[in-house]
C-alpha positions in Angstrom: -15.0 -157.0 166.6 -12.0 -156.2 164.5 -12.3 -155.9 160.7 -9.6 -156.4 158.1 -8.6 -153.3 156.1 -10.5 -154.6 153.1 -13.6 -155.0 155.2 -13.3 -151.6 156.6 -13.2 -149.9 153.2 -16.2 -152.0 152.0 -18.2 -151.1 155.1 -17.2 -147.5 154.7 -18.4 -147.2 151.1 -21.6 -149.1 151.7 -22.5 -147.0 154.7 -22.9 -143.9 152.6 -26.7 -143.5 152.4 -26.6 -141.3 149.3 -24.8 -144.0 147.4 -27.4 -146.5 146.3 -26.7 -150.1 145.4 -26.6 -149.3 141.7 -23.9 -146.7 142.0 -22.0 -148.8 144.5 -21.8 -151.7 142.0 -20.9 -149.3 139.2 -18.0 -147.9 141.2 -16.7 -151.4 141.9 -17.1 -152.4 138.3 -15.1 -149.5 137.0 -12.5 -149.0 139.8 -12.3 -152.4 141.6 -12.4 -152.8 145.4 -13.7 -149.9 147.6 -10.2 -149.0 148.7 -9.6 -147.7 145.1 -12.6 -145.3 145.6 -11.1 -144.0 148.7 -7.7 -143.4 147.1 -8.9 -142.1 143.7 -11.4 -139.4 144.7 -11.5 -136.8 142.0 -13.2 -135.5 138.9 -13.7 -139.0 137.4 -15.6 -140.3 140.4 -17.5 -137.0 140.7 -18.7 -137.3 137.2 -19.7 -140.9 137.7 -21.9 -140.4 140.9 -22.9 -136.7 140.6 -22.1 -133.8 142.9 -24.5 -134.7 145.7 -23.2 -138.2 146.2 -19.6 -137.0 145.7 -20.0 -134.5 148.6 -21.3 -137.3 150.8 -18.2 -139.4 149.8 -15.9 -136.6 150.8 -17.6 -136.0 154.1 -17.5 -139.8 154.9 -13.7 -139.8 154.4 -13.2 -137.9 157.6 -11.6 -139.9 160.4 -14.4 -139.1 162.8 -17.0 -140.6 160.5 -15.2 -144.0 160.5 -14.6 -143.9 164.2 -18.2 -143.2 164.9 -19.4 -145.9 162.6 -17.3 -148.7 164.1 -17.9 -147.4 167.7 -21.7 -147.6 167.1 -21.4 -151.2 165.9 -19.4 -152.2 169.0 -21.7 -150.3 171.3 -24.9 -152.0 170.1 -23.3 -155.5 169.8 -23.7 -155.7 166.0 -21.4 -157.1 163.3 -21.1 -155.9 159.7 -21.1 -158.7 157.1 -20.2 -157.8 153.5 -20.9 -159.5 150.3 -17.3 -160.6 150.3 -17.6 -162.5 153.6 -18.3 -166.2 153.8 -21.1 -165.6 156.3 -23.1 -163.5 153.9 -26.4 -165.2 153.0 -25.8 -167.0 149.7 -29.4 -166.8 148.6 -29.2 -163.0 148.8 -26.3 -163.0 146.3 -28.7 -164.4 143.7 -31.1 -161.4 143.7 -30.7 -158.4 141.3 -29.4 -155.9 143.9 -28.0 -157.6 147.0 -27.1 -155.3 149.9 -23.4 -154.6 149.9 -23.3 -154.9 153.7 -25.7 -156.3 156.3 -25.6 -155.2 159.9 -26.5 -158.2 162.2 -27.2 -158.8 165.8 -28.0 -162.3 167.1 -27.3 -165.9 166.7 -29.5 -167.3 163.9 -27.6 -168.6 160.8 -28.5 -166.4 157.9 -27.8 -169.2 155.5 -30.3 -171.6 156.9 -31.9 -173.5 154.0 -35.3 -173.5 155.7 -36.1 -169.8 156.0 -39.7 -168.8 155.4 -41.1 -165.3 155.2 -44.5 -164.2 156.6 -45.8 -160.7 155.7 -49.1 -158.9 155.7 -51.1 -155.9 156.9 -50.1 -153.7 159.8 -53.8 -153.0 160.6 -54.8 -156.7 160.6 -57.8 -158.5 162.0 -57.9 -160.8 165.0 -58.3 -163.7 162.6 -55.1 -162.7 160.8 -53.2 -162.3 164.0 -54.4 -165.6 165.4 -53.6 -167.6 162.2 -50.2 -166.0 161.7 -49.1 -166.7 165.2 -50.3 -170.3 165.0 -48.6 -171.0 161.6 -45.4 -169.3 162.7 -45.3 -171.3 166.0 -45.9 -174.6 164.2 -43.3 -173.9 161.5 -40.8 -172.9 164.2 -41.5 -176.1 166.2 -40.7 -178.0 163.0 -37.3 -176.3 162.7 -38.1 -173.6 160.1 -36.7 -170.1 160.6 -39.5 -167.5 160.3 -38.5 -164.2 158.6 -40.5 -161.0 158.8 -40.1 -157.2 159.2 -40.9 -156.5 162.9 -43.6 -154.1 161.8 -47.0 -153.8 163.5 -49.7 -156.4 162.7 -48.8 -159.6 160.8 -45.0 -159.1 161.1 -45.2 -158.9 164.9 -47.6 -161.9 165.0 -45.1 -163.9 162.9 -42.2 -163.2 165.2 -44.3 -163.7 168.3 -45.3 -167.2 167.1 -41.7 -168.1 166.8 -40.9 -166.7 170.2 -43.9 -168.7 171.6 -42.0 -171.8 170.4 -38.8 -170.6 171.9 -37.3 -170.7 168.4 -35.1 -168.5 166.3 -36.7 -165.9 164.0 -35.1 -163.2 161.8 -36.3 -159.7 161.8 -35.3 -157.5 158.9 -35.4 -153.8 159.7 -36.0 -150.6 157.6 -33.9 -148.6 160.0 -30.6 -148.8 161.8 -29.8 -151.9 163.9 -29.8 -149.8 167.0 -33.3 -148.3 166.3 -36.4 -150.2 167.4 -39.4 -149.4 165.2 -42.2 -149.4 166.1 -41.1 -148.4 169.6 -43.7 -150.7 171.2 -41.8 -153.7 169.8 -38.8 -153.3 172.0 -39.7 -156.2 174.2 -40.3 -158.4 171.1 -36.9 -157.2 169.7 -35.1 -158.4 172.8 -37.1 -161.6 173.0 -36.0 -162.4 169.4 -32.4 -162.1 170.4 -32.9 -164.0 173.7 -34.4 -167.0 171.8 -31.4 -167.3 169.4 -32.8 -165.2 166.6 -31.3 -162.3 164.6 -31.9 -158.7 163.8 -30.7 -157.7 160.3 -30.6 -154.5 158.3 -28.7 -152.9 155.4 -29.1 -149.5 157.0 -26.1 -148.1 159.0 -26.5 -147.6 162.7 -28.6 -144.6 163.7 -30.7 -144.6 160.4 -34.3 -143.5 161.2 -37.2 -145.5 159.9 -37.8 -143.4 156.8 -40.6 -144.5 154.5 -38.5 -145.1 151.4 -36.3 -147.6 153.4 -39.1 -150.2 153.7 -39.7 -151.2 150.0 -35.9 -151.8 149.8 -36.0 -153.8 153.1 -38.7 -156.0 151.6 -36.3 -157.4 148.9 -34.1 -158.7 151.7 -37.0 -160.5 153.5 -38.0 -162.3 150.3 -34.4 -162.8 149.1 -33.3 -164.6 152.3 -36.4 -166.9 152.2 -37.3 -170.0 150.3 -41.0 -168.8 150.1 -43.3 -166.0 151.1 -46.7 -166.2 152.7 -49.1 -163.3 152.5 -51.6 -162.9 155.3 -54.2 -160.2 155.0 -53.4 -157.2 152.8 -55.5 -154.6 151.0 -54.9 -154.1 147.3 -52.3 -151.4 147.7 -50.7 -152.7 150.9 -46.9 -152.4 151.3 -46.8 -156.1 152.0 -47.4 -156.6 148.2 -43.9 -155.1 147.6 -42.4 -158.2 149.3 -44.6 -160.4 147.2 -43.5 -158.7 144.0 -39.9 -159.0 145.0 -40.4 -162.7 145.7 -41.9 -163.2 142.2 -38.9 -161.4 140.6 -36.5 -163.5 142.7 -38.2 -166.8 141.7 -39.3 -167.5 145.3 -42.5 -169.5 146.0 -45.5 -167.4 146.9 -48.3 -168.6 149.1 -51.5 -166.9 150.5 -53.8 -167.5 153.4 -57.5 -167.1 152.4 -59.6 -164.6 154.4 -63.1 -163.5 154.8 -64.8 -162.9 151.4 -66.2 -159.5 152.4 -63.0 -158.1 154.0 -60.9 -155.6 152.2 -57.9 -157.3 153.9 -58.6 -160.4 151.8 -58.3 -158.6 148.4 -54.6 -159.1 147.8 -54.4 -162.7 149.1 -57.4 -163.7 147.1 -56.0 -162.0 144.0 -52.7 -163.9 144.4 -54.6 -167.2 144.7 -56.6 -166.4 141.5 -53.3 -165.8 139.8 -51.8 -169.1 140.8 -50.3 -168.6 144.3 -50.5 -171.6 146.6 -53.5 -171.5 148.9 -52.4 -172.6 152.4 -54.3 -172.8 155.7 -51.9 -174.5 158.0 -48.2 -175.0 158.7 -48.6 -178.6 157.8 -49.6 -177.7 154.2 -46.6 -175.3 154.0 -44.2 -178.0 155.2 -45.5 -180.6 152.8 -45.5 -178.2 149.8 -41.9 -177.2 150.4 -40.8 -180.8 151.2 -40.0 -179.8 154.8 -42.5 -182.2 156.4 -39.6 -184.5 157.5 -37.4 -181.6 158.8 -37.7 -182.7 162.4 -35.8 -186.0 162.9 -36.0 -187.9 166.2 -37.5 -184.8 167.9 -34.4 -182.7 167.3 -34.6 -179.3 165.6 -31.7 -178.2 163.4 -30.6 -175.7 166.1 -29.9 -178.6 168.4 -27.5 -180.4 166.0 -23.8 -180.9 167.0 -21.5 -178.0 166.2 -19.8 -178.1 162.8 -16.4 -176.4 163.3 -13.2 -176.2 161.2 -10.0 -177.1 162.9 -9.1 -173.4 163.4 -12.6 -172.7 164.8 -12.3 -175.6 167.2 -9.1 -174.1 168.6 -10.9 -170.8 169.2 -13.8 -172.7 170.8 -11.5 -174.6 173.1 -9.7 -171.5 174.1 -13.0 -170.0 175.4 -13.8 -173.1 177.5 -12.8 -171.3 180.7 -14.9 -168.2 180.1 -14.6 -164.9 178.2 -11.2 -163.9 176.7 -10.0 -160.7 175.1 -9.1 -160.7 171.4 -5.5 -159.9 172.3 -5.3 -162.9 174.6 -6.7 -165.2 171.9 -4.1 -163.9 169.4 -1.3 -164.7 171.8 -2.7 -168.0 173.0 -3.4 -169.3 169.5 -0.4 -167.6 167.8 -2.7 -166.4 165.0 -2.8 -163.2 163.0 -5.4 -160.7 164.2 -7.0 -160.5 160.7 -7.3 -164.3 160.6 -8.8 -164.4 164.1 -11.3 -161.7 163.1 -12.5 -163.8 160.2 -13.0 -166.8 162.5 -14.8 -164.8 165.2 -17.1 -163.1 162.7 -18.1 -166.5 161.2 -18.6 -168.1 164.6 -20.7 -165.1 165.9 -23.0 -165.1 162.9 -23.6 -168.8 163.4 -24.5 -168.3 167.1 -21.4 -170.0 168.6 -19.8 -167.0 170.3 -20.7 -163.4 171.0 -18.7 -160.2 171.5 -18.6 -158.4 174.8 -17.6 -154.8 175.7 -13.9 -154.3 175.9 -13.1 -156.4 172.9 -13.8 -159.6 174.7 -15.6 -162.7 173.4 -17.3 -165.7 175.0 -18.9 -169.0 174.0 -22.7 -169.1 173.7 -23.1 -172.9 173.1 
């Protein structure tokens, strides 16, 4: 996938791991677009970000860094979506520290108004696994997009429930988009994509699953979702990080009750005592959020007719005979490469087309 010059500078700056979101936004506030940072490297920026981050910025200005970054995206079939792009999830823009760039694989629309997060303990019980999988499956059958973190335990059960329903689900990673963690979830990772779901992360390709990535990842899980359900978590469980983010982001918080004598029930029960909604079924969740009439005439939202602009319809029609190269589309449609890139990015995020090796694209639906 080709990116405009503006997008390339944005992706470059946001890919520098040493530069956190706070410093990223501070640079943009003082200097303007990321291209200015590239062009005005010097004492002023060094003083603003400190010597360690400045060294990282200098190293990232090497041509081989950019070549490797965009080559890795193409190799793993991912696209980069910046906060400046129309396909960036609008709900994420409302949180305190939205990721500057998201790396995305898959077809699920990240702006789906019916996204619901399910989180909980990695070391969960058979009860927690069973209830999570059932609730996720029934929500998915009603047209809800289930969001979780692809971790062991409750996260995996949530995604598995959606896959059981052959429905889309969104997995938000704490590592690079090309890194499967935990490794035993590789099959689940591929099944999510095969069923029309998406894999999402703010970490650049190749980033390992470092412990400090996961609390930051959790704000994306809650930020993309209308509500968060906690299933089994000890008092100091990492899943509570997602709940705290949800509260800060004014998202609805729900909890599934558990066994009274189980340590895994301590956090859900504490939330219920503090006013979180007690739910025991997908039906209660749908009713509480006003989604109980989501399915109309047996048709899920993913089955609705395509909504295309006139320009997107031209691209869609041009792919009717099979895959085409980007250059062929530019010639056939008499369109600027940058304009075509914007159209292709939007259509890929919405699950209409996908990119292939050799800068080719094809229709999915």
